[in-house]
N, C-alpha and C positions, 0 to 999 in steps of 0.2 A: 373800312376806316380811311378817308382822307389821305389820295397820295397825290401830293402835285409831280406833276414833269418833269422841273427842275430839280428834284432831290433824288441824291441815289440815295437807295440803303443798301448798309453792308452788314448781312449776319457773323459774328464773331463771338467765340466761349474768350471772353477775358481770363478766363482761368487756365485757357494753354496758352500758353507763351510761344509757339511756333505760328497758330492764328495768331497770335496779337502785332505778331513781326511779321507778317505777310502780309496783314492790314495794313498796317504803317509804311513800306516798303509799295504797296500798291496806291495806297490815298495821296502819301505824302503831306499830310493838314499841313495850314497854316494854326488851327485857334481846334484846341481840345478841351470840351466841358467835360467831366468825368462824372457820375453821379451813383455807377454802381454799384452796391453792397450788401452785404444780408441783410434784414431787413425785417425778421420773421416775429410780430409784435410777441413780446414774453419770457425770448427766447436772443436777438439777438445784442444783451446787454452783458451776457456771458459767453458767450457762444466761442469756438475757437474759430468759427471759419471765418471770425474777424481778421485772423495770424493771414487767413489766405489772401482777403483782400487787400493788406497792406501789402505783401508783396506781388499781387495784379498790381496795384496800382507804380507802384514803383516801376516796375518791367515797363507798365503800359507807358509810365512819363520817358523813360529813358528812349525806347524807341520813336516816341512822339520826338525829343532834342536830336537824336540821331537821326533822326530822317526828315529833318529842316524843319519842324514846329517853330512858333513862333508866340504862343501865346495859350497858357492853360488856368480852369477854371477847376478847382474840385469842388467838393460838396464836404462841409463839416458839420457839426452839430455842436448848441448849446450843451451836451453832456460833457463837452471839454472845457466847461469853467467852474470853477470852482462853486459848488448850489449853496453855501452859507454865506452867500454875498446876494443873489439874488436877483441886482440890476446887473446887470452884463453889458458891460460898454467895454470893446475892441482895445483899449489899450489901456484899460485900468483895471478893471476886474479882474484875480490872479487865474490860471492856468492849471485847474487841481483835479481830473479828470477822475472820476470816483468805479471806475466799471472798465471791464475790460473791452468793450467798446468803445466806450471816449477815450482811451488812455492808447489803441490801436488810432482813432484818426488823428488825435494830439500828435502824434509821432510821425504819422506819414506827413501832416502840414508842416512839423521843422525838417521832415529832408526835406520837401518840397521850396520851402523858404530858402538852405542853403544853398540846396541841387542849382534854382532856378537861376540864382545869384550870381553863382561859379560858372552858369552858362553862359548867361547872359540871356535870361529866357525871361520873359513877361509872366507872371503868374498873380494869381489871387486865389483866395480861399473864401466861400460863403459859408458861415455858420447858419446852419436853418437850425430853428425853433420848433415853434407845432402848427404845423400843416393839416388841410383836411380838402374832402372835395369827391370827386365820384372818382370810384375804381378801387377805395381806401379799405387796406382790411378790415373786412367786417368787425373783428373782434374790439379794435380800436373805439375811442369815446366817441364822437360825436357817428361813427356809421353804427356801430350799437343800438346806439338810442334813437337814432334815424328808422332803423328795422324794428325793433321792438316795438315800439311807437306807432310803424306803419301798418303792422299786423296787429293793434289792438291789444300787446300785452304787457303788461308792469317793466315797466327798465331800470333795474335796482342799479345805485349809484354809489360813489365814496360821499359824504357829507359834499363833497364840491366849492370847499373854501378855497381852495387855491389859487391860485391868482395867473394866469397864465397868459403867452401871447399868441393869438393862432393868426394862420395867412392860409387864403384861398390855396388851392394848387398850381392853378392858371397864372395865379400872382409868383407863386414862389421860382416859378417856371422861367416869367418873363421876367422877372429880377435874375436870373441867371444868366439869362438872356441879355440884358442891361450890360452888367458884370465881366461878360465873357469882352462885349464890345467895346468897353470904357477902356484908357488905360491905370484905373485905379491896381495898385498892389496889397499883399497881405490881406487879413482878416477882414471879412464884413458881416454883418450881422442880416442875413437875411429873415426878416420880419415886418410886421407891423406899426410897431410902436403903441400898439395902441392894450393896452393890461384890460384884463378881465377876468372876472371867475368862473371857474367852469359852473357853479350851480346857474349862472347869468348865461351861460352856453346851452346849458341843457334843457333850459326852460324856454330860451330861444326857439328848440325845435320844439315841444311840445306848444308853443304857441301858435304858431307860423301851422301845424298839423291839430289845430285846435284842442289837444288831449293832455293837457297840465294835472288830470286827473292819475296818467299811467306812468307819471316822474315818482321815484322813490328813494330818495335822499337818504343818505346814511346807514343804508343795510348794507352796502359791501364795504369790508374794511380799507382804509387808506393806507395806501401801498406804502410799504417800506422805503426810508431813505428821499422819501421825495419831500422839498422845501416846500410851505408855505407862498412863498413866493419864485420867479422865476419867469423875467421880461426882458426886454431886448433894448437896447438904446441903437435906437437906427440913424444916428446924423452922417455917420458915413456914406450907406446907404444912398440918402435924401440929398444928400448935399455935394458928399461927391461921386457918385455916381449918376444922380439926379433922376431917381426912378423914384416912385409913390405907386399903391396898389391902387387900382383897377375896383374892386373888392372889398364893398364892407362886410364885416360878419354878415348880416344878416342877410345881402345880398347873395354872397356867398352860402352860406344855408341855407338859403332858396332854388340854388342851384344843381346844387348837394342832394337834399328834400328831391329834387325833379326826376335825377339820375336813376337816384333809389326807387324811385315807384315805377319808371321802367324797366328795372334789373333784378328789383327783390324776388320774381318770379324765376328767374333763371339762379340768379345765387345764391336761393334760400337753402 
């Protein structure tokens, strides 16, 4: 991978407090962008690893503040919202996470908010919705459909009528950088603001690869506790942070498919 000469890399186990303390004392950073968490598909919703990451994140935050940190942005999740509402707006939609993952993320956000105010630390919280792109876990929706179709195999899916908000991973990264470089505080949705059905996402992949015949809708059961509608209000991201996506769904899928074409042999 490309490594710029003016970028210094530090490798640290964030779950090991002495390593974190040493890193913060040595680097004394002004900015902290914290994305690390346990995220194995199908397991992270209920895993006790979530508790370890709350602890690790709080320790990281304390060490950052103690060594002169100025601004911190951490990654949250749409799973913090009450999914019965469907349309998620930072200032309006109730927060009622229904999973251990969502509860742990939201608990961290509450502590971050109170701690940063007390310590006069600038802080924001980016709530990620649905992302996709290269290097994605092969069991996630976009990756699994792309892989199946590239192999010429049937792609079994649920009914696909769920409405979601997808954002290409490079845009997600750019949005977090823009949030970090802004002076916006509090929760900000990191999303496209463009609702789309899973069915449409699935068929866009198949159309780009010319194999709509391989899509099998309604074969997999509808996942339990999944809302019909889960989309983001991106007014804060657009108007306050001043950020807009570079990629639409089609161009993001095109880049994702190209990456899998080059990596499927190695990753299969």
